[in-house]
N, C-alpha and C positions, 0 to 999 in steps of 0.2 A: 663723270660729271662734265657736261659740255655746255652748260648754260651761261648766262651773262654774269652770274655771281662768281663762277669759277674764273672767268676772265679777270675779274677784279681781284679776287683773293690769291690767285696763283697757287703756290705750293701750300699756303695756309689752308686751302680747302681740304687737305688731307686730315686736318685736325678737327673737322666738324664731326659731330655724332653722325653715324651712318644714316639715321632716319632724317636728320636735318639736311644732310648732304643730298639725300634722295629727293627731298622736297624742293630743293633749289637747283636740281640738276637738269631741269628741262631744257632741251636744245631745240632749235628751230625745226629740225627734221625728225623729231621723235614721234610725232603723231600721237601725243598723249595730252589729256586734260586731267588736272588734279582738282579734286573737290574736297574741301574740309568742312566739317560741321561740328558745332559745339555751342558754347554759351560765353557771353562776355559781360563784364561789369564796365559800365561806361560813365565817365565823368566829363563835364564841360564847364568852362568858365562862364561868367555872366557879363563881363565887359565887352565880349565880342559876339554877343548873340545876334545883332543885326547882320554881321558879316557871315556868321555860320548859317543863318537862314538863306542868305544870298548864294552861298556856295552849293546848296542842295540842287540848284538848277544845273550845275556842272558835274554832279556826282563827285563832289569833293567832301568837305567836312559838313557836319550837321549839328543842330542845336539840342537834340534829345539826349537824355541820360537815363540810366536805369541799371538794375542788377539782373543777372541771369537772362540777358537778352539773347534769344536765339540768333545764331550767327552762321554764315557760310562764307567760304573763301574759295574762289575759283582761279586757277592759274593755268596759263597756256603760253607756249613760246612760239615765235614765228619770226620771219624776216620782214621788216617794214618795206614800204614802197621805195624808200631811199636806200635800201640795202643794208640796214643796220639790224644786228641781232637784238631781239627784244623779248620781253615777257610781260604780258598783261596780268595784273592782279585785280580781281573784282571782289570786294568785301560787301556783304549784304547783312544789315542789322534789322531784325523784325521787331518793331515796337507795337505790334498788334494792330493799331489803327493806321500805321504807315510803315513802309520799309524804306530805309535809307541805304543808298549805295555809295561806296567810296571806291573809285577807280584810280589806278595808276599804271603807267607804262614805264618799265625799267629798260633802259637802252644801253648797250655797250658801245662807247665811242672808241673805235679801234685806233683812230688816228691819234687821239690824245691819251689813250689807255686809261679811261676813266668811266665810271658808272654814273648815269644820269636818270633821274626820275621825272616824269611828266604827270602832273596831278590832274585828275578829272578826266572826263570822257574826251574833252578837247585839248587837254594839256596846257591850260592857261598859265600854269606856274611850273617852272622847271627848277630842279635842284640837283646839285652834285650829291652823290652818295658815297660814304666811306664805310665799307664793311670790314669787320674784323672777327676773329674767332676768340671766344672766351669760354674755357672749360667745355668745349664741344658745342656751345651755342653760337648762333649767328647774331652779331650785334651790329646794327646799321645806324649811323648818324648822318645828318645832313650837313652840307657845306654851302657854297655860294648858291644864291637863288636869283632867278630872273622872272619877270612877267613876260609871257610870250604873246606877241602881237603879230599874228601871221608868221612870217619868217624873220621877224625882228625880235630881239631880246633886250629888255630893259633891266639892268641890275636893280635888285631890291636892296635898299640900304638896311643896315642893322635894325633900326626901329620897326621896319615893315616886314622883315624876314621872320621866319619861325625856326626855332630849334627843335629838331625831330630826333627821336631815338626809338628804335624798335629792337626788341630782344626776342628771339625765337629759339626755343630749346625743346628737347624731347625728354620725357620722364619715363624711365624704364619701369617704375613701380606701377603707375596707372596707365601706362602705354598710351599716352596722349601728348600732343604738342601743347606747349605753354607759351603764350605770346603776351608781351607787354609793349604797348606803344604810347608815347606821349608827344604832344605838340605844345610848345610853349612860345611865348613872345615876350621880348624885353619890356614892352610897355604894358601889354594887357595881361601878362602872366599866363596862367593855365588856359589853354584853348580847348583841347580835347585829349582824352586819354581812354584807352580800353585795355582790359586785362582779362584773360580767360584761357580756356583749353578747348581743344578740338581733336577729332580723329580725321584721317584723310584716306581717300581712295583714288586710285588712278584708273582711267579708262582710255581705251584706244579711240582715236578720232581720225576721220578721213582728211581733216584739215581744220584750220582755225575757224570757229564760227564767226560770221561777219560781225555780230554784235560785240565780240571781244577784240576785234581789230580797231582799237580806239586810237585817238589822236591821228586822224587821217591827214595826209599831205605833209608829213614831217620831213621836209626837204633839207632843212638846215638845223644844225645843233648849236647850242650856246657857244660863245667865244671861249677860248682856252684861258 
């Protein structure tokens, strides 16, 4: 495992289920693209609907909900223009009449030894990530958050920030990945959540596709 999550987990990476470890082991020089496909049950809050609609223009959160929604997730690792190890995750949810995309770029900040997530194709929101291992599953929670304005970062106060948790595990019985993700806010309550299963395949690639090199021009990272 040579990816950004190993950097953050350190020796704890050895405790991941081998399939979960394999999923998050993408390194910048691997030349591998991972694609998972399955179905998700999706919930969303009502108090934040205007904000959710606005976020669709940035490939962030979205206002739709439903059960057994066809889902795909694509991950690829590379080195950013600023020299940071990074991994793009592109989630696509097929609601029949529309497909919603949720992009994120996970970056290893070697100087501060921390993991950062930039949400949306242009990374307008940045968040610290705190990964840990529980019974072989990868559990990731969010930390401090910022609004990204070019190369400037404005801290988001508690009432405007979101509490995020993602749990990714592998089930030996059905041979599928199981993921649960929730996004909550102190004022608005539940914003978005999805839960479901998927299988995954890895394919060789000559390089990172241009459309997956999101958050261009990432010259500076948030303050420590």
